[in-house]
C-alpha positions in Angstrom: 34.7 -59.6 22.0 33.3 -61.9 24.7 29.8 -63.3 25.0 29.2 -60.8 27.8 30.0 -57.8 25.6 32.7 -55.3 24.5 36.0 -55.8 25.5 37.0 -52.7 27.8 39.9 -50.2 27.1 42.8 -49.4 28.8 41.5 -46.0 29.9 38.3 -47.7 31.5 40.3 -50.3 33.4 42.6 -47.5 34.9 39.3 -45.8 35.9 38.6 -48.5 38.4 41.9 -47.6 40.3 41.1 -46.3 43.8 44.3 -44.1 43.9 47.0 -42.8 41.6 49.6 -45.4 43.0 47.3 -48.4 42.3 47.0 -46.9 38.8 50.8 -46.7 38.3 51.6 -50.1 39.7 48.5 -51.8 37.6 50.1 -50.3 34.6 53.4 -51.9 35.2 51.6 -55.2 36.0 49.9 -55.2 32.6 53.4 -56.6 31.0 52.8 -60.0 29.4 56.0 -61.7 31.2 54.3 -61.3 34.8 51.3 -63.5 34.1 50.8 -67.4 33.8 47.8 -69.5 33.2 45.7 -66.4 32.1 42.3 -67.0 30.8 38.8 -65.9 30.2 35.4 -67.7 30.1 32.2 -67.0 28.0 30.4 -66.2 31.3 32.3 -63.2 32.0 35.2 -64.3 34.3 38.7 -63.1 33.8 41.7 -65.1 35.8 45.2 -65.3 36.0 48.4 -65.7 38.2 50.7 -63.0 38.7 54.5 -63.3 40.0 54.8 -61.8 43.5 57.6 -60.9 46.0 57.3 -64.5 47.3 57.6 -67.9 45.6 53.9 -68.6 45.3 52.1 -66.4 42.4 49.2 -64.3 43.4 45.7 -65.6 42.3 43.6 -63.1 40.6 40.1 -63.1 39.3 37.5 -60.4 37.9 33.8 -61.1 37.4 33.0 -58.8 34.5 29.8 -60.4 33.6 28.0 -56.8 34.7 30.2 -54.5 33.1 29.3 -51.4 35.1 29.9 -53.4 38.5 32.7 -55.9 38.1 33.9 -57.8 41.3 37.5 -58.7 42.2 39.4 -61.3 44.1 43.2 -61.7 44.9 45.4 -63.6 47.1 47.8 -60.5 47.7 47.7 -58.5 50.8 47.0 -55.0 49.3 44.5 -52.9 51.2 43.6 -51.0 47.7 40.5 -52.4 46.0 40.6 -53.1 43.4 44.4 -54.2 43.7 47.0 -53.5 41.1 47.0 -57.3 40.3 43.3 -57.0 39.3 44.1 -53.8 37.2 47.0 -55.3 35.4 44.9 -58.5 34.8 42.2 -56.5 32.9 44.9 -54.6 31.2 45.9 -57.8 29.7 42.6 -58.7 28.9 42.0 -55.0 27.3 44.7 -56.1 24.7 42.7 -58.8 23.1 42.9 -62.6 22.7 46.7 -62.7 22.8 46.7 -61.1 26.2 44.0 -63.3 27.7 42.9 -66.2 25.8 39.5 -68.2 26.1 40.1 -71.1 28.4 38.6 -73.5 31.1 37.9 -71.9 34.2 40.3 -73.2 36.9 38.7 -74.8 40.0 40.0 -71.9 42.4 38.5 -69.3 40.1 35.4 -71.4 39.6 34.6 -71.8 43.4 35.0 -68.0 43.7 32.5 -66.9 40.9 30.1 -69.6 42.2 29.9 -68.5 45.8 29.7 -64.9 44.7 27.0 -65.2 42.5 25.1 -67.6 45.0 25.6 -64.9 47.8 24.4 -62.1 45.4 21.0 -64.3 44.4 20.5 -64.9 48.2 20.9 -61.3 48.9 18.5 -60.3 46.3 15.9 -62.8 47.6 16.5 -61.5 51.3 15.8 -57.9 50.2 12.5 -59.0 48.4 11.6 -60.7 51.6 12.4 -57.4 53.7 10.3 -55.5 51.7 7.1 -57.9 51.9 5.8 -56.3 55.2 5.0 -52.8 54.6 3.6 -52.5 58.1 6.6 -53.0 60.0 8.7 -50.6 57.5 6.2 -48.0 58.3 6.7 -48.4 62.0 10.6 -48.2 61.7 10.3 -45.0 59.6 7.9 -43.3 62.1 10.4 -44.1 64.8 13.4 -42.7 63.0 11.1 -39.7 62.1 10.8 -39.0 65.9 14.3 -39.3 66.7 15.1 -37.1 63.7 12.7 -34.4 65.0 14.2 -34.3 68.4 17.7 -34.0 66.9 16.5 -31.1 64.7 15.0 -29.4 67.9 18.1 -29.8 69.7 20.2 -28.3 66.6 17.8 -25.4 66.8 18.8 -24.7 70.4 22.4 -25.2 69.7 22.2 -22.7 66.8 20.5 -20.0 69.0 23.0 -20.4 71.7 25.7 -20.0 69.0 24.3 -16.6 67.7 23.7 -15.5 71.0 27.3 -15.9 72.2 28.4 -14.5 69.0 30.3 -16.0 65.9 33.7 -15.1 67.5 33.1 -17.5 70.4 32.4 -20.5 68.0 35.8 -19.7 66.2 37.4 -20.0 69.7 35.7 -23.0 70.6 37.5 -24.9 67.7 36.5 -28.0 65.7 35.3 -30.0 68.7 32.1 -27.7 69.3 31.0 -28.9 65.7 32.0 -32.5 66.0 30.2 -33.1 69.3 27.1 -31.3 67.8 27.5 -33.7 64.7 27.5 -36.8 67.0 24.4 -35.6 68.4 22.8 -35.4 64.9 24.2 -39.0 64.2 22.7 -40.3 67.4 19.3 -38.9 66.2 19.7 -40.6 62.8 19.8 -37.4 60.8 23.1 -38.1 58.8 22.4 -35.0 56.5 22.4 -32.6 59.4 25.4 -34.2 60.8 27.2 -33.6 57.5 26.2 -30.0 57.3 27.4 -29.2 60.8 30.9 -31.1 60.2 31.0 -28.7 56.9 30.8 -25.7 59.5 33.7 -27.1 61.4 35.8 -27.5 58.2 35.6 -23.8 57.4 38.9 -22.1 57.3 39.9 -20.7 60.7 41.0 -17.4 59.4 40.5 -14.9 56.7 38.0 -12.0 56.2 35.5 -14.0 54.5 35.0 -16.8 57.5 32.5 -14.9 59.4 30.1 -14.4 56.3 30.6 -18.1 55.4 30.0 -19.2 58.9 26.7 -17.2 59.1 25.4 -18.4 55.6 26.0 -22.0 56.5 24.5 -21.6 59.8 21.2 -19.9 58.2 21.1 -22.8 55.7 21.5 -25.3 58.6 18.7 -23.4 60.4 16.5 -23.5 57.3 16.8 -27.2 56.8 16.1 -28.0 60.7 12.9 -25.7 60.4 11.8 -27.3 57.2 11.8 -30.6 58.9 9.9 -29.7 61.7 7.3 -28.1 59.3 7.4 -30.6 56.7 3.7 -31.2 56.9 3.0 -27.9 55.6 5.4 -28.0 52.6 4.5 -28.8 49.0 5.3 -32.5 48.3 8.3 -32.2 46.0 10.0 -29.8 48.6 9.0 -32.0 51.4 10.7 -34.8 49.6 13.7 -32.6 49.2 14.0 -31.9 53.0 13.7 -35.6 53.9 16.7 -36.5 51.6 18.7 -33.5 53.0 18.3 -34.7 56.6 19.4 -38.0 55.5 16.1 -40.3 55.3 16.7 -43.1 53.0 14.3 -43.2 49.8 13.6 -45.6 47.0 13.6 -44.3 43.3 10.0 -44.2 42.7 10.1 -42.5 39.4 8.7 -44.5 36.5 11.7 -46.1 34.5 12.8 -44.1 31.6 14.7 -46.3 28.9 17.2 -44.2 27.0 20.6 -44.1 25.5 22.6 -42.6 28.3 25.8 -40.9 27.7 28.3 -41.1 30.4 29.3 -37.5 31.0 31.7 -37.8 34.0 32.6 -40.1 36.7 34.5 -39.0 39.9 35.1 -40.1 43.4 35.2 -38.3 46.5 36.8 -40.4 49.5 36.8 -39.7 53.1 38.1 -41.7 56.2 35.0 -44.1 56.0 33.5 -44.1 52.7 34.1 -43.3 49.0 31.4 -41.8 47.1 31.3 -42.2 43.3 29.2 -39.7 41.1 28.4 -40.7 37.7 26.7 -38.0 35.4 24.6 -39.2 32.4 22.6 -37.6 29.8 19.7 -39.0 27.8 19.8 -38.5 24.1 16.1 -38.9 23.9 14.7 -37.5 27.0 17.1 -34.8 27.4 17.3 -35.4 31.1 20.7 -35.2 33.1 20.8 -37.8 35.7 23.1 -38.6 38.8 23.9 -42.1 39.7 25.8 -42.7 43.1 27.8 -45.7 44.0 29.6 -46.3 47.3 32.8 -48.2 48.4 34.2 -48.8 52.0 37.3 -47.0 52.7 40.1 -48.1 50.5 37.8 -49.9 48.2 36.5 -48.6 44.8 32.6 -48.4 44.4 31.3 -51.4 42.2 29.5 -49.1 39.6 32.1 -48.0 37.0 31.1 -45.9 34.0 34.1 -43.8 32.7 33.3 -41.0 30.4 32.8 -41.3 26.8 30.6 -44.6 27.0 26.9 -44.8 25.9 24.4 -47.3 28.1 21.1 -48.5 26.8 19.4 -48.8 30.1 16.5 -47.7 32.3 16.8 -45.3 34.9 14.2 -44.2 37.7 14.3 -40.9 39.5 14.5 -40.5 43.2 11.7 -38.2 44.9 12.4 -34.7 45.5 12.0 -31.2 43.7 14.6 -31.0 41.0 16.2 -34.0 42.3 18.7 -35.3 39.6 19.7 -38.6 41.3 18.4 -41.7 39.8 18.5 -45.7 40.2 20.1 -47.9 37.4 17.5 -50.4 36.3 17.5 -52.9 33.5 20.4 -52.5 31.1 19.8 -53.9 27.6 23.3 -53.9 26.4 26.8 -53.3 27.7 28.2 -49.8 27.7 30.0 -48.9 24.3 32.2 -45.9 23.4 30.5 -43.3 21.5 31.2 -39.8 20.0 27.7 -38.4 20.6 27.8 -35.0 22.7 25.3 -33.4 25.0 23.9 -30.0 23.7 25.2 -27.0 25.3 24.3 -23.7 26.6 25.9 -20.2 27.4 27.4 -19.4 30.5 24.6 -16.8 31.2 22.0 -19.5 30.7 24.0 -21.8 33.0 23.8 -19.3 36.0 20.2 -18.9 35.5 19.8 -22.6 35.6 21.2 -22.7 39.0 19.1 -19.9 40.4 16.0 -21.7 39.1 17.1 -24.9 40.7 17.5 -23.3 44.0 13.8 -22.6 44.2 13.1 -26.6 44.4 16.2 -27.3 46.7 17.6 -24.2 48.4 20.5 -26.2 49.9 21.8 -27.1 46.3 25.5 -26.5 45.9 25.5 -26.7 41.9 23.8 -28.2 38.9 24.9 -30.1 36.1 25.4 -28.2 32.7 27.2 -28.2 29.3 28.8 -25.2 28.1 28.9 -24.6 24.3 31.9 -22.9 22.7 33.8 -21.6 25.6 37.3 -20.7 26.1 39.4 -21.3 29.2 41.6 -18.1 30.1 42.9 -16.1 33.3 40.4 -14.3 34.6 42.4 -11.0 34.4 41.8 -10.1 38.0 45.5 -9.7 39.1 45.1 -12.4 41.9 47.7 -14.7 39.9 45.5 -18.0 40.0 42.1 -17.2 38.6 40.6 -18.9 35.5 37.3 -18.7 33.8 35.4 -19.9 31.0 34.5 -17.3 28.3 31.8 -17.4 25.7 33.2 -17.4 22.4 30.3 -15.4 21.1 29.3 -13.4 23.9 30.7 -10.9 26.4 30.2 -13.2 29.5 32.3 -15.7 31.5 31.9 -18.1 34.4 34.8 -18.2 36.8 36.3 -21.7 37.7 35.7 -23.0 41.3 38.5 -23.2 43.6 38.3 -27.1 43.4 38.9 -26.7 39.8 42.0 -24.6 40.2 43.7 -27.3 42.2 43.0 -30.2 39.8 45.2 -31.3 37.0 42.0 -31.5 34.5 42.5 -27.7 34.4 45.6 -28.0 32.3 44.2 -30.8 30.2 41.3 -28.6 29.3 43.6 -25.5 28.4 45.7 -27.8 26.2 42.7 -29.3 24.5 41.3 -25.9 23.7 44.4 -24.3 22.8 42.8 -21.1 22.5 39.9 -22.5 20.4 36.2 -23.0 21.6 35.4 -26.2 23.4 32.3 -27.9 24.9 32.6 -28.6 28.4 30.4 -30.5 30.9 30.3 -29.7 34.7 28.8 -28.5 37.8 27.8 -24.9 38.0 27.1 -23.2 41.6 27.9 -20.6 43.9 31.4 -21.2 44.1 32.0 -21.2 40.2 32.1 -23.8 37.6 33.8 -27.3 38.0 34.8 -28.7 34.6 34.4 -32.5 34.6 34.7 -33.3 30.6 35.2 -31.7 27.5 35.2 -32.0 23.8 36.9 -30.3 21.2 35.3 -28.1 18.5 36.0 -30.8 15.9 35.5 -34.4 15.8 36.7 -36.3 18.7 35.8 -38.3 22.0 35.0 -36.9 25.4 38.2 -36.1 27.5 38.0 -36.6 31.3 38.8 -33.7 33.5 38.5 -35.2 36.7 
């Protein structure tokens, strides 16, 4: 224990790794003989010197005062963030007092932590001042809406030209057609439209299902553009969803809900520019499932870290939009702590019905979060050699696993956990199937991450 809260576990430390290579290297650097002058303070700072390839050891420090958003510094040249030295140091800290004892903060670590916390306070003050002029903010929003409208009108024309020329011609044009259109949407400050256009270009070039998929995605893109152009005629909840889908920023304006939030799953989606971390939570009192988003620049892990199996006493505020699960993390009343509490589960049939109901509020929704109770992973029996499903143990029904789930090692962890017996599984249920993200055995046991 420290004055800042519960000491982390090794699994929680390794969940911060930006990639598998960093995770493996960090595990090796957790060895005691590689570290000197390691210590921790009562204010949530952990530091140490790690042997490197040269004669000068690397200076590494971590700010763990905010357990869900740690900060790191290291003198090594690693491009990953956090680097393997920060992971190794935290693994030493996770071992207890013998790994990293209480000590006086050295000057170099003290300068870093003072500067970091001073900058954070300055940024909070600047944000507060920037929000003090609602008139200027309104004018900026109006100018951006005008640009988005021009972009939506241009997109409508491009889609009409595409269909007039035929989908086969779009395939011959290649990815450049979609990238150029996406760039135009970025110019219009409609990043949501740009992202959906890029997804069109990412569809497989061949296969019997491609024309159907292309037509479906074009229809959804057309629907979004038309909804934006006629947003003043939509119910407020749907209008807020449309604003979010086209890429307009929004603030979490829902009333704060304090609850004990179970961390159901955490996983990252990296691309060349940004890493997006999704954290699913379940409120034991409210019965609500919420999504936290955190971002990190390419090569850097997002700051917010809440691995599955923890519980958080905190307030969440919802973002606007019909059926919007996204929320913002507000005041936290205690550090995250391990828990064996589980969310309630439903049947596979009810999961499909829940997704259909959610599409009424958000026609562009890819999936909904659900927890399935008493399901058994099994081959789908379709003869394709690679399909799997989650079959209800008590009903004659099943959900196919999504293509994304079939390519992840989490599938085999789920099969091993089940061993042919029913399990409880949390994941995302959508039009491509079910993607399991965490599971619990039938008897006592903690959450097993599957992502």
